[in-house]
C-alpha positions in Angstrom: 0.0 -0.1 0.1 1.2 3.5 -0.5 0.2 6.3 1.5 1.0 9.7 0.1 2.7 12.6 1.8 2.0 16.4 2.0 5.2 16.8 -0.3 3.1 14.5 -2.9 0.1 16.9 -2.2 2.5 20.2 -2.7 3.4 18.8 -6.2 -0.3 18.4 -7.2 -0.8 21.7 -6.1 2.1 23.1 -8.6 1.0 21.0 -11.4 -3.0 22.7 -10.8 -1.6 26.4 -11.2 -3.8 27.9 -14.2 -6.1 24.7 -14.2 -8.0 24.2 -11.0 -9.8 27.3 -9.3 -8.5 27.8 -6.3 -12.0 28.3 -4.6 -12.1 30.3 -1.6 -13.6 29.7 2.0 -17.1 31.4 2.2 -18.5 31.9 5.8 -22.2 31.8 6.0 -24.0 34.2 8.6 -27.1 32.5 7.6 -25.8 29.4 9.3 -23.8 31.2 12.1 -24.2 32.5 15.4 -21.5 33.5 18.3 -21.0 29.8 19.2 -21.0 28.0 16.1 -20.0 29.3 12.5 -20.2 27.4 9.1 -17.5 28.2 6.6 -18.2 26.5 2.6 -15.3 25.1 0.6 -17.3 25.7 -2.7 -15.5 23.1 -5.0 -19.0 23.4 -7.1 -17.2 26.6 -8.4 -14.6 24.3 -10.7 -14.7 24.4 -14.5 -16.3 20.8 -14.2 -18.4 21.6 -11.5 -16.8 19.5 -8.4 -13.5 18.8 -7.0 -12.7 15.6 -9.2 -10.8 18.0 -11.6 -8.0 18.0 -9.3 -7.2 14.4 -9.1 -7.9 13.5 -12.4 -5.6 16.2 -14.0 -2.8 15.4 -11.6 -2.8 11.7 -12.7 -2.9 12.5 -16.5 -0.6 14.8 -16.4 2.0 12.3 -15.0 1.4 10.1 -18.1 4.0 9.5 -20.3 3.6 10.3 -24.0 3.4 6.8 -25.0 0.4 6.3 -22.2 -1.0 9.5 -23.5 -1.2 7.9 -26.8 -2.6 5.2 -25.9 -5.9 7.0 -24.6 -7.3 6.7 -20.9 -10.6 5.0 -19.8 -12.4 5.3 -16.0 -15.6 4.3 -14.3 -17.8 7.2 -13.4 -21.2 8.0 -12.4 -20.4 11.1 -13.7 -18.4 13.6 -11.7 -14.6 12.1 -12.3 -16.1 11.4 -15.8 -16.4 15.2 -16.2 -12.9 15.6 -15.2 -11.2 13.1 -16.7 -12.5 14.2 -20.0 -12.0 17.7 -19.6 -8.0 16.7 -18.1 -7.7 14.7 -21.1 -8.6 17.2 -23.7 -6.4 19.7 -22.3 -3.6 17.2 -22.6 -4.2 16.0 -25.5 -5.1 12.0 -24.4 -8.2 10.5 -26.1 -10.7 9.4 -23.1 -13.6 7.1 -22.4 -15.8 6.8 -19.6 -17.9 4.0 -18.4 -21.0 5.2 -16.7 -24.1 3.4 -14.6 -26.8 3.7 -16.6 -28.6 5.7 -14.0 -25.8 8.5 -14.5 -27.5 12.0 -14.7 -28.0 12.9 -18.4 -26.4 16.7 -17.2 -23.1 15.0 -16.0 -22.8 12.6 -19.3 -23.6 15.5 -21.6 -20.6 17.3 -20.2 -18.3 14.4 -20.8 -19.4 14.1 -24.4 -18.8 17.7 -25.1 -15.2 17.2 -24.2 -14.9 14.8 -26.8 -14.8 11.6 -24.5 -16.6 8.6 -25.9 -19.5 7.6 -23.3 -20.5 3.8 -22.8 -23.6 3.3 -20.5 -23.6 -0.1 -18.5 -25.6 -1.4 -15.2 -24.2 0.2 -12.0 -22.3 -3.1 -11.2 -20.8 -3.8 -14.4 -19.2 -0.2 -14.7 -15.7 -1.3 -13.2 -15.3 -4.6 -14.8 -16.0 -3.3 -17.8 -13.6 -0.6 -17.4 -11.3 -2.8 -16.5 -11.6 -5.3 -19.6 -11.7 -2.7 -22.2 -8.5 -1.2 -20.4 -6.7 -4.5 -21.0 -8.1 -5.4 -24.4 -7.3 -1.9 -26.2 -4.3 -0.9 -23.9 -5.9 2.2 -22.3 -4.6 3.8 -19.2 -6.7 3.2 -16.2 -7.6 6.2 -14.2 -9.5 5.1 -11.2 -11.9 8.0 -9.6 -10.4 7.2 -6.3 -8.1 4.5 -5.3 -4.9 5.5 -6.9 -2.5 7.7 -4.9 -2.2 10.1 -7.2 -5.8 10.8 -7.6 -5.6 11.1 -4.1 -2.7 13.7 -3.8 -4.8 15.9 -6.0 -7.7 16.1 -3.9 -5.3 16.6 -1.2 -5.1 20.1 -2.9 -8.5 20.9 -1.3 -7.1 20.5 2.1 -3.9 22.5 1.6 -5.8 25.8 0.3 -8.3 25.3 3.5 -5.3 24.9 5.6 -3.5 27.7 3.7 -6.3 30.5 3.4 -7.2 29.6 7.2 -4.0 30.5 8.5 -3.6 33.6 6.2 -7.0 35.5 7.3 -6.6 34.1 11.3 -9.6 31.5 11.0 -9.2 28.5 13.9 -10.5 26.0 12.5 -11.9 23.3 14.7 -13.4 20.8 12.3 -13.4 20.3 8.3 -16.3 17.9 7.3 -15.6 16.2 3.9 -18.0 14.2 1.5 -17.1 10.5 1.7 -17.6 8.2 -1.4 -14.9 6.2 -2.5 -12.6 7.9 0.1 -10.2 9.8 -2.3 -11.2 13.3 -1.5 -11.2 12.8 2.5 -7.8 10.8 2.5 -6.2 13.9 0.2 -7.8 16.2 2.5 -6.8 14.9 5.9 -3.3 14.1 4.9 -3.0 17.6 4.1 -5.1 19.2 7.3 -3.1 16.9 9.8 0.4 17.7 8.3 -0.5 21.7 8.4 -2.9 21.8 11.5 -2.7 18.3 13.4 -5.2 19.5 16.0 -8.4 20.1 13.3 -10.6 17.1 13.3 -12.0 15.8 10.4 -15.1 14.3 9.5 -16.3 12.7 7.2 -20.3 12.6 5.7 -22.3 10.1 3.8 -25.9 9.3 3.5 -27.5 6.6 5.9 -28.4 4.3 2.8 -24.9 4.4 1.7 -22.9 4.4 4.9 -20.2 1.7 4.3 -17.4 3.6 4.8 -18.6 4.3 8.2 -19.5 1.1 9.0 -15.7 0.2 7.5 -14.1 2.5 9.5 -15.6 1.9 12.7 -15.1 -2.2 12.1 -11.5 -1.8 11.2 -11.8 -3.3 7.7 -13.2 -2.5 4.5 -16.9 -3.9 4.1 -19.2 -3.6 0.8 -22.5 -2.8 0.6 -24.9 -3.9 -2.1 -24.8 -2.2 -5.3 -29.0 -2.4 -5.3 -28.7 -0.9 -1.6 -26.7 2.0 -2.0 -28.6 3.1 -5.6 -31.5 4.4 -3.2 -29.6 7.5 -2.1 -30.6 10.7 -3.6 -26.8 11.2 -3.7 -26.0 9.9 -6.8 -22.2 10.7 -6.5 -22.2 8.7 -3.8 -23.6 5.0 -4.5 -20.1 3.3 -4.0 -20.5 0.1 -2.5 -17.1 0.1 -0.8 -13.9 2.3 0.0 -10.7 2.3 -1.9 -7.9 0.1 -0.9 -5.7 3.1 -0.9 -7.9 5.7 1.0 -8.9 3.3 3.6 -5.3 2.9 4.6 -5.2 6.7 5.0 -8.7 7.2 6.9 -7.8 4.5 9.3 -4.9 6.6 10.1 -5.9 10.3 9.6 -9.7 10.4 9.6 -11.3 11.3 13.0 -14.9 10.0 12.7 -17.8 9.3 9.8 -21.3 10.6 10.2 -24.4 9.7 8.1 -27.2 12.2 7.6 -30.7 11.4 6.4 -32.1 11.3 2.7 -34.6 14.6 3.9 -31.6 16.0 5.8 -29.7 16.2 2.2 -32.6 17.6 0.2 -33.6 20.0 2.6 -29.8 21.3 2.4 -30.0 21.6 -1.3 -32.5 23.6 -1.2 -31.3 26.0 2.1 -27.5 26.1 0.2 -29.8 27.4 -2.7 -31.9 29.7 -1.1 -29.9 31.0 1.6 -26.7 30.5 0.4 -26.8 31.3 -3.4 -25.6 28.2 -4.4 -26.5 25.5 -7.1 -25.1 22.4 -4.9 -26.1 18.3 -6.2 -27.1 16.3 -3.3 -23.7 14.7 -2.8 -22.1 18.0 -2.1 -24.7 19.0 0.5 -24.2 16.0 3.0 -21.5 18.0 4.7 -23.9 20.9 5.0 -26.5 18.6 6.3 -24.1 17.4 9.1 -23.4 20.8 10.3 -27.2 21.8 10.1 -28.5 18.6 11.9 -26.2 16.5 13.5 -24.1 19.4 15.5 -24.2 17.2 18.7 -21.5 14.4 16.5 -19.4 17.7 15.4 -17.0 19.3 18.3 -16.0 22.7 17.8 -17.0 26.2 16.6 -15.6 26.8 13.6 -16.4 24.2 10.8 -15.1 24.2 7.2 -17.8 22.2 4.8 -16.4 21.0 1.7 -19.1 21.6 -1.1 -17.9 18.4 -3.7 -20.1 19.3 -6.6 -22.8 21.2 -8.1 -24.0 19.7 -11.0 -27.3 19.0 -10.5 -29.6 17.6 -13.1 -32.4 20.4 -14.9 -35.1 18.3 -13.3 -34.1 18.9 -9.5 -32.6 22.3 -10.2 -36.5 23.4 -11.1 -37.5 22.5 -7.5 -34.9 24.1 -5.6 -37.2 27.0 -4.5 -40.2 24.9 -3.3 -38.1 22.4 -1.0 -39.0 23.2 2.5 -36.0 22.7 5.1 -36.6 19.8 7.7 -37.1 21.1 11.5 -33.8 23.0 12.2 -33.3 22.6 16.2 -30.8 25.1 16.4 -30.0 29.0 17.5 -28.2 29.6 14.9 -30.0 28.7 12.0 -33.9 28.1 13.6 -35.4 31.4 12.1 -34.7 29.8 8.4 -37.7 29.6 6.2 -38.3 29.7 2.3 
């Protein structure tokens, strides 16, 4: 197994200059009070709509000329595919993306617009189909999370959080990070724990896809059936298990993983749109849901919530103004209404 280091994250940050947006920390007065503060890290503002650009570009940028000529392939529920397609086009490599049949049309359309080929298969076949095509045609397989250089690229999110917080004199207590395959939280935790060792890193995932929480608490990777995780509205978090490389990082660096309900996720998507002026996909809203509805599980006063993406479908976006918040039991945000 290969644990990345802070040096790997720093190197990734240099590769991503003029490629990834250095998203600024965004304080939320509407969700803060004297004793609690919510600050967002809005990765939905990346050119591909999610943090995934960081890892995909970092990986493809390190391919040899011969490997780029062979082309790249990945499995993805949408956001990694968008990122890989963009990175491959920018770096001169042909790309193919294997997506589940349930992947949102908006994510698939962007992949095709970047010139990549889209291959749609049943969700449980994505990994095998991608691996088979890579083996048969010599494509370079670029996994969505289970790769050290993907993790290092995602770690630049944590590096930027710590850098900006230090520059602005913000004393962070907790960083909340969405967990699917584990690449993002692994990279973020690597950077945060190096730069600010006392800051807690807590993962967040849907109750309906809580394989990462179970894995961390049992001390071994567990797999949930695909038909079980597909129930969550957070389509980017429908992984059945965390990656091998991410799990090694998570065991060492992640303080806890908490879960949120479907109602809490949907409510938070609406709250972010109506009060935060942000279009956020359900997977990206889980950290805000944790802050709003699970404050008893989150220590400290100043909380950074990573918004992982904003690639919401047109059908979902039409309903954002009509989402009614679930009851909020907090002095900070109890007055919120839509």
